[in-house]
RODO-2510 file (C-alpha; in nm, 4 decimals, decimal comma):
residues 149
     n   res          X          Y          Z
     1     x    -1,7735     0,5855     0,4849
     2     x    -1,5544     0,5119     0,1796
     3     x    -1,3091     0,7710     0,0552
     4     x    -1,4609     0,9188    -0,2580
     5     x    -1,2361     1,1587    -0,4412
     6     x    -1,2148     1,2726    -0,8025
     7     x    -0,9289     1,0842    -0,9633
     8     x    -0,6511     1,3152    -1,0738
     9     x    -0,4190     1,0321    -1,1747
    10     x    -0,5952     0,7516    -1,3581
    11     x    -0,2686     0,5800    -1,4475
    12     x    -0,1208     0,5926    -1,0957
    13     x    -0,1065     0,3228    -0,8291
    14     x    -0,0028     0,3134    -0,4649
    15     x     0,2039     0,0271    -0,3152
    16     x     0,1023    -0,1090     0,0247
    17     x     0,3186    -0,3020     0,2715
    18     x     0,1279    -0,6243     0,1986
    19     x     0,2442    -0,6025    -0,1648
    20     x     0,6064    -0,5417    -0,0623
    21     x     0,5971    -0,8331     0,1831
    22     x     0,4357    -1,0648    -0,0737
    23     x     0,7082    -0,9747    -0,3232
    24     x     0,9896    -1,0336    -0,0719
    25     x     0,8625    -1,3410     0,1127
    26     x     0,8576    -1,6477    -0,1145
    27     x     0,6491    -1,8242     0,1526
    28     x     0,3776    -1,5577     0,1504
    29     x     0,0401    -1,6865     0,0309
    30     x     0,0253    -1,4048    -0,2261
    31     x     0,3860    -1,4261    -0,3492
    32     x     0,3012    -1,5681    -0,6927
    33     x     0,0122    -1,3227    -0,7418
    34     x     0,2409    -1,0334    -0,6465
    35     x     0,5176    -1,1480    -0,8824
    36     x     0,2676    -1,1845    -1,1669
    37     x     0,1184    -0,8415    -1,1095
    38     x     0,4637    -0,6828    -1,0802
    39     x     0,5369    -0,7883    -1,4392
    40     x     0,2486    -0,5722    -1,5661
    41     x     0,2774    -0,2879    -1,3143
    42     x     0,4954    -0,0569    -1,5257
    43     x     0,2851    -0,1276    -1,8353
    44     x    -0,0506    -0,0518    -1,6707
    45     x     0,0597     0,2457    -1,4593
    46     x     0,2675     0,5508    -1,5457
    47     x     0,3258     0,6612    -1,1864
    48     x     0,3882     0,4442    -0,8806
    49     x     0,3717     0,5766    -0,5247
    50     x     0,4222     0,4524    -0,1715
    51     x     0,4685     0,6288     0,1629
    52     x     0,7356     0,6500     0,4275
    53     x     0,4781     0,4976     0,6659
    54     x     0,4538     0,1965     0,4316
    55     x     0,8340     0,1625     0,4220
    56     x     0,8474     0,1633     0,8034
    57     x     0,5630    -0,0876     0,8336
    58     x     0,7145    -0,3155     0,5677
    59     x     1,0539    -0,3113     0,7410
    60     x     0,8883    -0,4117     1,0695
    61     x     0,6918    -0,6930     0,9042
    62     x     0,9972    -0,8228     0,7168
    63     x     1,2258    -0,8338     1,0223
    64     x     0,9597    -1,0198     1,2221
    65     x     0,8877    -1,2710     0,9451
    66     x     1,2287    -1,3167     0,7854
    67     x     1,4898    -1,1592     1,0088
    68     x     1,6984    -0,8487     1,0416
    69     x     1,9157    -0,9167     0,7348
    70     x     1,6115    -0,9316     0,5036
    71     x     1,4813    -0,6105     0,6617
    72     x     1,8093    -0,4319     0,5941
    73     x     1,8125    -0,5685     0,2378
    74     x     1,4605    -0,4262     0,1900
    75     x     1,5686    -0,0829     0,3173
    76     x     1,8746    -0,0891     0,0923
    77     x     1,6544    -0,1722    -0,2081
    78     x     1,4330     0,1362    -0,1697
    79     x     1,6533     0,3679    -0,3817
    80     x     1,6356     0,1105    -0,6659
    81     x     1,2555     0,0903    -0,6662
    82     x     1,0995     0,3116    -0,9298
    83     x     0,8321     0,4677    -0,7134
    84     x     0,7784     0,8052    -0,5527
    85     x     0,7950     0,7724    -0,1723
    86     x     0,5585     1,0309    -0,0245
    87     x     0,6156     1,1646     0,3255
    88     x     0,2854     1,2129     0,4999
    89     x     0,1902     1,5682     0,5909
    90     x     0,0439     1,6982     0,9139
    91     x    -0,2937     1,7152     0,7375
    92     x    -0,2583     1,3485     0,6286
    93     x    -0,1777     1,2490     0,9855
    94     x    -0,4704     1,4467     1,1251
    95     x    -0,7085     1,2889     0,8709
    96     x    -0,5658     0,9442     0,9493
    97     x    -0,6000     0,9826     1,3266
    98     x    -0,9600     1,0905     1,2746
    99     x    -1,0337     0,8004     1,0365
   100     x    -0,8971     0,5245     1,2611
   101     x    -1,1627     0,6200     1,5141
   102     x    -1,4275     0,4995     1,2711
   103     x    -1,4940     0,1397     1,1805
   104     x    -1,5441     0,0861     0,8078
   105     x    -1,8051    -0,1900     0,7652
   106     x    -1,6860    -0,3575     1,0847
   107     x    -1,3157    -0,3437     0,9929
   108     x    -1,0748    -0,1523     1,2135
   109     x    -0,8048     0,0105     1,0019
   110     x    -0,4441     0,0641     1,1045
   111     x    -0,2855     0,4063     1,1276
   112     x    -0,0581     0,3226     0,8317
   113     x    -0,3567     0,2254     0,6158
   114     x    -0,5374     0,5432     0,7195
   115     x    -0,2297     0,7559     0,6381
   116     x    -0,1971     0,5866     0,2996
   117     x    -0,5671     0,6451     0,2287
   118     x    -0,5263     1,0148     0,3146
   119     x    -0,2229     1,0446     0,0831
   120     x    -0,4061     0,8617    -0,1960
   121     x    -0,7039     1,0917    -0,1512
   122     x    -0,4776     1,3990    -0,1740
   123     x    -0,3077     1,2654    -0,4877
   124     x    -0,6330     1,1479    -0,6459
   125     x    -0,5200     0,7847    -0,6684
   126     x    -0,7883     0,5170    -0,6744
   127     x    -0,5786     0,2007    -0,7302
   128     x    -0,3573     0,0270    -0,4771
   129     x    -0,1268    -0,2751    -0,5114
   130     x    -0,2251    -0,4559    -0,1944
   131     x    -0,3559    -0,7783    -0,0489
   132     x    -0,5291    -0,5911     0,2338
   133     x    -0,9082    -0,5847     0,2131
   134     x    -0,9212    -0,2688     0,4275
   135     x    -0,8544    -0,0566     0,1194
   136     x    -1,1434    -0,2137    -0,0706
   137     x    -1,3724    -0,1379     0,2236
   138     x    -1,2492     0,2240     0,2135
   139     x    -1,3484     0,2489    -0,1540
   140     x    -1,0192     0,1918    -0,3353
   141     x    -0,9585    -0,0506    -0,6228
   142     x    -0,7290    -0,3209    -0,4855
   143     x    -0,4949    -0,4776    -0,7386
   144     x    -0,4323    -0,7463    -0,8398
   145     x    -0,7836    -0,8784    -0,8417
   146     x    -0,7799    -1,2171    -0,6688
   147     x    -1,0775    -1,4298    -0,7713
   148     x    -1,0882    -1,6558    -0,4652
   149     x    -1,1464    -1,3767    -0,2121
***
């Protein structure tokens, strides 16, 4: 069951860990797509969000792929990123725990993705900078649009 919510913020976007990793890791299959989309991000969107759950997940992914030093560099870069880092609420966590029990079109979603979806629903955000198809299955507009999916 996709998340359908009235959009409160048409010019807002949410950043997922897959976007952060693609931006950081030059060997990532989506690195060039991420870099290209980043150039238009501030033009297309007035408000950019992410979550503390995304920061934690990104750090874990970066240290496993590229090492501890790159993970620390990512954490140190957070204050310089022009996005609003949302801390998930108890209600977001409750919604997320409930939603991971369901399988969206055969896809099992992670707790981080479910938390992000709950935050996006609360904020009325429909767009997400991600390379994770789970968000599309949940009813969000995944950006950038990759034609060879």
